[in-house]
C-alpha positions in Angstrom: 252.2 -31.9 -43.2 252.1 -30.1 -39.8 250.3 -31.3 -36.8 246.9 -29.8 -36.1 246.3 -28.1 -32.8 243.9 -30.1 -30.7 240.5 -28.8 -30.0 239.7 -31.0 -27.0 241.6 -30.4 -23.8 243.9 -33.1 -22.5 241.6 -33.4 -19.4 238.5 -34.0 -21.5 240.4 -36.6 -23.6 241.6 -38.4 -20.5 238.1 -38.4 -18.9 236.5 -39.8 -22.1 239.3 -42.4 -22.4 238.6 -43.5 -18.8 234.9 -43.6 -19.5 235.4 -45.8 -22.6 237.9 -48.1 -21.0 241.1 -47.5 -22.9 242.9 -45.0 -20.7 245.4 -47.7 -19.6 246.6 -47.9 -23.2 247.0 -44.1 -23.3 249.1 -44.3 -20.2 251.3 -47.1 -21.5 251.7 -46.2 -25.1 250.4 -42.6 -25.5 247.6 -41.4 -27.8 249.3 -43.0 -30.8 248.7 -46.4 -29.2 244.9 -46.4 -29.3 242.9 -48.1 -31.9 241.2 -46.2 -34.7 237.9 -47.4 -33.4 238.6 -46.1 -29.9 239.6 -42.7 -31.4 236.4 -42.6 -33.3 234.3 -43.5 -30.3 236.1 -40.8 -28.3 235.2 -38.2 -30.9 231.6 -39.4 -31.0 231.4 -39.2 -27.2 232.9 -35.6 -27.2 230.2 -34.6 -29.7 227.5 -36.1 -27.5 228.8 -34.1 -24.5 229.0 -30.9 -26.6 225.4 -31.4 -27.8 224.2 -32.0 -24.2 226.0 -28.8 -23.0 224.4 -26.8 -25.8 220.9 -28.1 -24.9 221.5 -27.2 -21.3 222.6 -23.7 -22.1 219.5 -23.3 -24.3 217.3 -24.2 -21.3 218.9 -21.7 -18.9 
């Protein structure tokens, strides 16, 4: 099975990892070194950010 092309930019993933406190693991072990829970929390946070951006665009 081939790898999927990422939807989130590397910059966004790094910023969220810093915000959630596991960026040091990413630096040391790469993205494969993070826990499943952290990956899930990262996706959840990305969705929250996207929803906030959509709401802001709707208000402008």
